[in-house]
Rosetta silent file (secondary structure, phi, psi, omega in degrees, C-alpha in Angstrom):
SEQUENCE: MGAVVSCIKAVFRTIGNCLMAIVNGIGAVLTAIINSIVALFDIIISCLTCGRGGGRRRGVKTRSHHTSRV
SCORE:     score description
SCORE:     0.000 S_00000001
   1 L     0.000  -33.880  178.927  -28.558   -2.469   37.455 S_00000001
   2 H   -68.195  -30.972  178.350  -26.340   -4.881   35.528 S_00000001
   3 H   -67.695  -35.950 -179.698  -28.362   -4.355   32.368 S_00000001
   4 H   -66.716  -45.094  178.508  -27.802   -0.602   32.503 S_00000001
   5 H   -63.157  -41.392  178.994  -24.028   -1.045   32.869 S_00000001
   6 H   -64.666  -38.774  178.813  -23.991   -3.566   30.029 S_00000001
   7 H   -65.874  -42.025  179.865  -25.952   -1.173   27.825 S_00000001
   8 H   -66.347  -38.709  176.747  -23.582    1.699   28.597 S_00000001
   9 H   -60.783  -44.561 -179.708  -20.564   -0.547   27.844 S_00000001
  10 H   -63.328  -38.708  178.935  -22.110   -1.489   24.495 S_00000001
  11 H   -64.282  -47.440 -179.452  -22.721    2.183   23.637 S_00000001
  12 H   -64.902  -38.020  177.835  -19.117    3.138   24.432 S_00000001
  13 H   -63.686  -39.984  178.702  -17.800    0.101   22.507 S_00000001
  14 H   -65.702  -41.541  178.726  -19.896    1.114   19.486 S_00000001
  15 H   -64.174  -41.846  179.118  -18.631    4.709   19.644 S_00000001
  16 H   -63.480  -42.482  178.140  -15.042    3.430   19.899 S_00000001
  17 H   -65.201  -35.799  177.860  -15.508    1.150   16.894 S_00000001
  18 H   -67.103  -43.388  177.784  -16.996    4.009   14.906 S_00000001
  19 H   -64.435  -38.428  177.215  -14.099    6.301   15.728 S_00000001
  20 H   -65.704  -36.194  176.411  -11.592    3.600   14.809 S_00000001
  21 H   -65.228  -39.154  176.690  -13.329    3.080   11.469 S_00000001
  22 H   -63.403  -44.263  179.522  -13.075    6.797   10.773 S_00000001
  23 H   -62.491  -42.870  178.716   -9.368    6.822   11.671 S_00000001
  24 H   -63.950  -38.237  177.035   -8.731    3.769    9.456 S_00000001
  25 H   -64.377  -42.724  176.114  -10.584    5.448    6.597 S_00000001
  26 H   -62.369  -41.038  178.032   -8.497    8.610    6.913 S_00000001
  27 H   -63.692  -39.378  178.577   -5.338    6.526    6.989 S_00000001
  28 H   -65.768  -39.491  178.292   -6.395    4.656    3.818 S_00000001
  29 H   -65.361  -44.023  179.235   -7.097    7.932    2.037 S_00000001
  30 H   -63.803  -38.933  177.503   -3.741    9.394    3.057 S_00000001
  31 H   -63.347  -41.010  178.900   -1.968    6.233    1.957 S_00000001
  32 H   -64.881  -40.441  178.885   -3.640    6.383   -1.455 S_00000001
  33 H   -65.080  -44.911  179.684   -2.679   10.050   -1.876 S_00000001
  34 H   -64.090  -42.265  179.341    0.946    9.413   -0.915 S_00000001
  35 H   -64.645  -36.342  178.314    1.189    6.402   -3.238 S_00000001
  36 H   -69.926  -34.959  177.726   -0.174    8.439   -6.132 S_00000001
  37 H   -67.372  -42.257  178.954    2.327   11.248   -5.516 S_00000001
  38 H   -63.009  -41.976  178.690    5.178    8.705   -5.411 S_00000001
  39 H   -63.166  -40.133  178.994    3.934    7.116   -8.655 S_00000001
  40 H   -63.429  -45.184  176.048    3.769   10.535  -10.296 S_00000001
  41 H   -64.184  -33.922  178.091    7.335   11.367   -9.310 S_00000001
  42 H   -64.928  -40.114  179.540    8.443    7.951  -10.539 S_00000001
  43 H   -66.842  -42.762 -179.234    6.893    8.641  -13.935 S_00000001
  44 H   -63.467  -46.915 -179.213    8.529   12.122  -14.120 S_00000001
  45 H   -64.778  -37.240  178.199   11.962   10.789  -13.132 S_00000001
  46 H   -65.252  -40.388  178.614   11.613    7.906  -15.614 S_00000001
  47 H   -67.654  -40.152 -177.565   10.820   10.352  -18.408 S_00000001
  48 H   -71.250  -27.872 -178.812   13.697   12.669  -17.540 S_00000001
  49 L  -104.207   15.437  179.768   16.230    9.849  -17.374 S_00000001
  50 L    57.915   34.366  176.194   14.920    7.965  -20.428 S_00000001
  51 L    82.941   -0.850 -177.116   13.802    5.065  -18.234 S_00000001
  52 L   -82.443  -24.282 -174.770   17.253    4.416  -16.745 S_00000001
  53 L   -98.397    4.755 -176.821   16.568    5.781  -13.277 S_00000001
  54 L   -72.272  174.234 -179.289   13.268    4.039  -12.629 S_00000001
  55 L   -82.315   -5.082 -179.731   12.637    1.367  -10.044 S_00000001
  56 L   -84.890  125.478  179.618   12.260   -1.350  -12.618 S_00000001
  57 L  -106.200  137.050  176.875   15.294   -3.539  -12.932 S_00000001
  58 L   -84.495  148.313 -179.403   15.908   -5.675  -15.919 S_00000001
  59 L   -65.156  150.409 -179.773   16.853   -9.264  -15.372 S_00000001
  60 L   -74.864  130.120  179.853   20.482  -10.253  -15.591 S_00000001
  61 L   -81.194  126.966  179.159   21.250  -11.896  -18.895 S_00000001
  62 L  -116.334  152.001  178.591   22.881  -15.249  -18.427 S_00000001
  63 L   -79.839  138.101  177.233   24.460  -17.461  -20.990 S_00000001
  64 L   -99.870  139.761 -176.744   22.604  -20.633  -21.725 S_00000001
  65 L  -106.741  116.813 -178.665   24.626  -23.797  -22.207 S_00000001
  66 L  -104.184  132.367  175.111   23.279  -26.151  -24.833 S_00000001
  67 L  -104.344  140.668  179.397   24.541  -29.709  -25.046 S_00000001
  68 L   -88.390  142.763  177.884   24.278  -31.561  -28.293 S_00000001
  69 L   -89.337  136.498 -178.303   22.662  -34.924  -28.438 S_00000001
  70 L  -115.394    0.000    0.000   24.618  -37.680  -30.084 S_00000001
């Protein structure tokens, strides 16, 4: 009787793992679609604002101090 219960548990565990894999796959596809839409809007906004409104920030220019060797 214990073997039957163990077999049924294994079947349900396998079905659960299969369903979770399907859900994770759907989530990955949705994430890829949303990321591509965001990237497309980023490109459009960057073109319309001549690159000033994009998410890329340029580094702050700092003055370099050079000491002369004597």
